[in-house]
C-alpha positions as CSV (number, residue, x, y, z in Angstrom):
1,M,-100.6,-64.0,-76.9
2,L,-102.0,-61.2,-79.2
3,R,-101.1,-60.7,-83.3
4,V,-101.4,-58.3,-85.2
5,E,-101.1,-59.1,-89.5
6,G,-100.9,-56.6,-91.4
7,V,-103.0,-54.2,-90.0
8,T,-104.1,-50.8,-91.7
9,K,-106.8,-48.1,-91.0
10,H,-107.6,-45.4,-93.3
11,F,-109.4,-42.4,-92.7
12,G,-110.2,-40.5,-95.9
13,G,-107.8,-40.2,-97.7
14,L,-105.2,-40.6,-94.1
15,R,-103.6,-43.3,-93.6
16,A,-103.0,-43.3,-89.9
17,L,-101.8,-47.3,-90.1
18,H,-100.2,-48.9,-93.1
19,E,-99.4,-53.1,-92.9
20,V,-98.2,-52.7,-88.9
21,S,-97.4,-56.8,-87.8
22,F,-96.7,-57.6,-84.3
23,V,-97.4,-60.5,-81.5
24,V,-97.5,-59.9,-77.9
25,K,-96.2,-62.8,-75.0
26,K,-98.0,-64.3,-72.8
27,N,-97.1,-62.6,-69.7
28,E,-95.2,-59.7,-71.7
29,V,-94.3,-56.3,-70.9
30,L,-94.3,-55.0,-74.6
31,G,-93.7,-51.0,-75.5
32,I,-95.4,-49.1,-78.3
33,I,-93.4,-45.7,-78.6
34,G,-93.3,-42.8,-81.7
35,P,-93.6,-39.5,-82.0
36,N,-96.8,-37.3,-82.2
37,G,-99.4,-38.7,-84.8
38,A,-97.2,-41.8,-85.6
39,G,-100.7,-44.4,-85.0
40,K,-100.3,-45.5,-81.9
41,S,-103.6,-44.0,-79.8
42,T,-104.8,-45.6,-83.5
43,L,-103.8,-48.9,-83.4
44,F,-105.0,-49.2,-79.7
45,N,-108.8,-48.4,-80.8
46,V,-108.2,-51.0,-83.7
47,I,-107.1,-54.1,-81.3
48,S,-109.8,-52.9,-78.7
49,G,-112.6,-52.6,-81.5
50,F,-113.4,-49.4,-80.9
51,E,-112.5,-48.5,-84.7
52,E,-112.3,-51.3,-87.5
53,P,-109.1,-52.0,-89.2
54,T,-109.2,-51.3,-93.5
55,A,-106.8,-53.7,-94.2
56,G,-105.6,-57.0,-91.8
57,R,-106.2,-59.5,-88.8
58,I,-106.0,-59.2,-85.2
59,F,-106.2,-62.7,-83.1
60,L,-105.8,-63.7,-79.6
61,G,-104.3,-67.3,-79.4
62,E,-106.7,-69.1,-82.0
63,K,-109.6,-66.8,-81.6
64,E,-109.9,-63.5,-84.3
65,L,-110.8,-60.4,-82.9
66,T,-111.2,-58.7,-86.9
67,G,-114.7,-57.2,-86.7
68,L,-115.6,-57.6,-83.1
69,K,-117.1,-54.5,-81.4
70,A,-115.0,-53.3,-78.4
71,S,-118.4,-54.5,-76.4
72,E,-117.3,-58.0,-77.4
73,I,-113.7,-57.8,-76.7
74,V,-113.8,-56.9,-73.6
75,H,-115.9,-60.6,-72.7
76,Q,-112.4,-61.8,-74.4
77,E,-110.4,-60.4,-71.5
78,V,-109.2,-57.4,-73.5
79,V,-109.4,-54.1,-72.2
80,R,-107.9,-50.4,-72.7
81,T,-107.5,-47.6,-70.8
82,W,-107.5,-44.2,-72.6
83,Q,-105.2,-41.3,-72.8
84,E,-107.6,-39.4,-70.9
85,N,-109.3,-40.0,-68.1
86,K,-112.5,-41.5,-69.0
87,L,-115.0,-41.1,-65.7
88,V,-118.7,-39.8,-64.4
89,M,-117.0,-36.5,-62.4
90,N,-119.8,-36.5,-59.9
91,E,-120.2,-40.6,-59.9
92,T,-118.6,-42.2,-56.8
93,V,-115.7,-43.9,-57.2
94,K,-117.4,-47.3,-55.7
95,Q,-119.9,-46.9,-58.2
96,H,-116.9,-46.9,-60.9
97,M,-115.6,-50.0,-60.4
98,V,-119.3,-51.4,-59.5
99,L,-119.9,-50.4,-62.7
100,S,-116.9,-52.3,-64.3
101,F,-117.5,-55.5,-63.3
102,A,-121.2,-55.6,-64.3
103,L,-120.6,-54.3,-67.6
104,Y,-117.6,-57.7,-67.7
105,R,-119.7,-60.1,-66.4
106,G,-123.2,-59.4,-68.0
107,T,-125.5,-58.4,-65.5
108,R,-128.5,-60.2,-65.8
109,F,-132.0,-57.5,-66.4
110,W,-134.3,-59.5,-64.3
111,G,-131.4,-60.6,-61.7
112,A,-130.6,-56.6,-60.8
113,L,-134.3,-55.8,-61.6
114,L,-135.6,-57.9,-58.4
115,K,-132.5,-58.1,-56.3
116,T,-133.1,-61.5,-56.2
117,A,-130.5,-63.7,-53.5
118,S,-128.0,-65.0,-56.3
119,Y,-128.1,-60.8,-57.4
120,R,-127.4,-60.0,-54.1
121,A,-124.6,-62.3,-52.9
122,L,-122.9,-61.4,-56.7
123,E,-123.2,-57.5,-55.1
124,R,-121.5,-58.2,-52.3
125,Q,-118.4,-60.3,-54.2
126,V,-118.2,-57.1,-56.8
127,E,-118.0,-54.8,-54.1
128,E,-115.5,-56.8,-52.1
129,R,-113.8,-57.0,-55.0
130,A,-114.0,-53.3,-55.9
131,E,-112.4,-52.3,-52.8
132,S,-109.6,-55.1,-52.4
133,L,-108.7,-53.3,-55.8
134,L,-108.9,-49.9,-54.4
135,Q,-106.5,-51.1,-51.7
136,T,-104.1,-52.6,-54.7
137,V,-103.7,-49.6,-56.5
138,G,-103.9,-47.0,-53.4
139,L,-107.1,-45.6,-53.3
140,G,-108.2,-47.4,-50.6
141,G,-111.4,-46.1,-48.3
142,L,-112.1,-43.8,-51.2
143,G,-114.8,-45.1,-52.4
144,N,-117.3,-42.6,-51.4
145,K,-115.6,-40.3,-53.6
146,M,-116.9,-38.6,-56.1
147,A,-114.4,-39.2,-59.3
148,G,-114.3,-35.4,-59.7
149,E,-112.7,-35.2,-56.0
150,L,-109.8,-37.6,-56.8
151,T,-106.3,-35.1,-57.7
152,H,-105.3,-36.1,-61.7
153,G,-102.8,-38.8,-60.2
154,Q,-105.9,-40.9,-58.0
155,Q,-108.1,-40.4,-61.3
156,R,-105.4,-42.0,-63.7
157,L,-105.2,-45.1,-60.9
158,L,-109.0,-45.7,-61.2
159,G,-108.7,-46.1,-64.8
160,I,-106.3,-48.6,-64.4
161,A,-108.2,-50.1,-61.3
162,M,-111.4,-50.4,-63.7
163,G,-109.6,-52.0,-66.1
164,L,-108.1,-54.9,-63.5
165,A,-111.9,-55.1,-62.5
166,C,-112.0,-57.2,-66.5
167,R,-109.8,-59.8,-65.4
168,P,-107.7,-59.1,-68.4
169,R,-105.4,-61.5,-70.2
170,L,-104.8,-58.3,-72.0
171,M,-104.5,-54.8,-71.0
172,M,-103.4,-51.9,-72.8
173,V,-102.1,-48.9,-71.2
174,D,-102.6,-45.2,-73.5
175,E,-100.2,-43.2,-71.4
176,P,-101.4,-44.4,-68.1
177,F,-98.7,-42.0,-65.9
178,T,-99.3,-39.2,-67.5
179,G,-99.8,-35.4,-65.4
180,M,-98.6,-37.6,-62.6
181,N,-95.4,-36.4,-60.5
182,V,-92.3,-38.6,-59.9
183,Q,-93.8,-40.5,-56.4
184,E,-97.0,-40.8,-58.6
185,I,-95.2,-42.5,-61.4
186,K,-93.4,-44.6,-59.2
187,F,-96.0,-46.0,-57.2
188,A,-98.1,-46.4,-60.2
189,S,-95.4,-48.2,-62.1
190,E,-94.7,-51.0,-59.5
191,V,-98.8,-51.2,-58.8
192,L,-99.1,-52.4,-62.4
193,L,-95.9,-54.7,-62.7
194,G,-97.1,-56.2,-59.8
195,I,-100.3,-56.8,-60.1
196,M,-99.5,-58.2,-63.7
197,K,-97.0,-60.8,-62.3
198,E,-99.3,-62.0,-60.0
199,N,-102.2,-62.6,-62.1
200,Q,-100.1,-63.5,-65.4
201,F,-101.0,-60.9,-68.2
202,S,-99.8,-59.3,-70.9
203,L,-99.1,-55.4,-71.4
204,I,-99.3,-52.8,-73.8
205,M,-97.9,-49.8,-73.2
206,I,-97.7,-46.2,-74.7
207,E,-95.8,-43.9,-73.0
208,H,-93.8,-40.9,-73.5
209,N,-92.0,-40.9,-70.9
210,M,-88.7,-42.8,-72.1
211,R,-87.0,-43.7,-69.4
212,L,-90.0,-44.8,-68.2
213,V,-90.7,-47.1,-71.5
214,M,-86.7,-47.9,-71.6
215,G,-86.9,-49.6,-67.6
216,L,-90.4,-51.0,-67.9
217,C,-90.5,-52.7,-71.2
218,E,-89.2,-55.8,-72.2
219,R,-89.8,-55.2,-75.9
220,I,-90.3,-52.0,-78.0
221,I,-91.6,-51.6,-80.9
222,V,-92.3,-47.9,-82.8
223,L,-94.2,-45.9,-85.1
224,D,-93.7,-43.3,-87.0
225,H,-96.1,-42.1,-89.8
226,G,-98.4,-44.8,-89.3
227,N,-95.7,-47.1,-90.5
228,K,-93.6,-50.0,-87.4
229,I,-89.8,-48.4,-88.2
230,A,-88.3,-51.0,-85.4
231,E,-89.0,-53.7,-83.0
232,G,-86.3,-54.9,-80.5
233,T,-84.5,-54.8,-77.2
234,P,-84.4,-51.4,-75.2
235,Q,-81.4,-51.6,-75.5
236,E,-81.4,-52.0,-79.5
237,I,-84.3,-49.3,-79.9
238,S,-81.7,-46.6,-78.4
239,T,-79.3,-47.3,-80.3
240,N,-81.3,-47.6,-83.9
241,K,-80.7,-45.3,-86.8
242,D,-84.6,-45.2,-87.6
243,V,-85.2,-44.7,-84.3
244,I,-83.1,-41.8,-83.3
245,Q,-83.4,-40.0,-87.2
246,A,-87.9,-40.2,-86.4
247,Y,-87.2,-38.9,-82.4
248,L,-84.7,-36.8,-82.8
249,G,-83.0,-36.4,-85.5
250,A,-79.4,-36.6,-84.6
251,S,-78.7,-37.5,-80.8
252,K,-76.6,-40.9,-79.9
253,H,-79.5,-42.2,-78.6
254,V,-83.3,-42.5,-77.4
255,G,-83.8,-43.1,-74.1
256,S,-81.5,-44.6,-71.2
257,R,-82.5,-48.1,-68.9
258,N,-80.7,-46.2,-66.0
């Protein structure tokens, strides 16, 4: 599904990533973990086209993504969510969803301006699909609420729904459960995995909640100071000496699936 080959990223004299390589398999849940400043979000930015790599190449199947803009990469059905809520607080939930569909589909200017029959039919389809997705993520009936009126957990769910509107083949979520309570995390993780399995796309997750990562991810990649220091199953990662040193210095394990 995704192939990252020797990706390096420098910001002036700062080396944020150094020759990071990995693959993401079809329909896989892959975790990216590491201490603060390890390069996790920078890696997401490079894959999704918000930053250009200093060196290295990125492929989606046989299609090379290296150097493409973010607006071009989303049309390859690669989408990402953000660590912070990227919402317009005085716009409605429904408007956020419709915008996501429009950006993905590339709404034609004249059709939108003249409200042609084909455009109106598309508009109805978009609204129906938006409401369906909102129902799925637990935001049904909130379409006319302003984004700023939602709870933090609901705002995170809206961000996930907006990403799903782009019908991803690969979805990258950056700390999707931050600020949620235990019940919200349980619901949101079940929804995300359920939609992923139903629609058969791959998922890459950055998450600091180690128990959650160990329970959800099939494989985990660990970054430290921009270097990939480990890759393996949750069990392998939890007992890896380099990972333990990077995180805790002396603990016996990083996390548990139980």
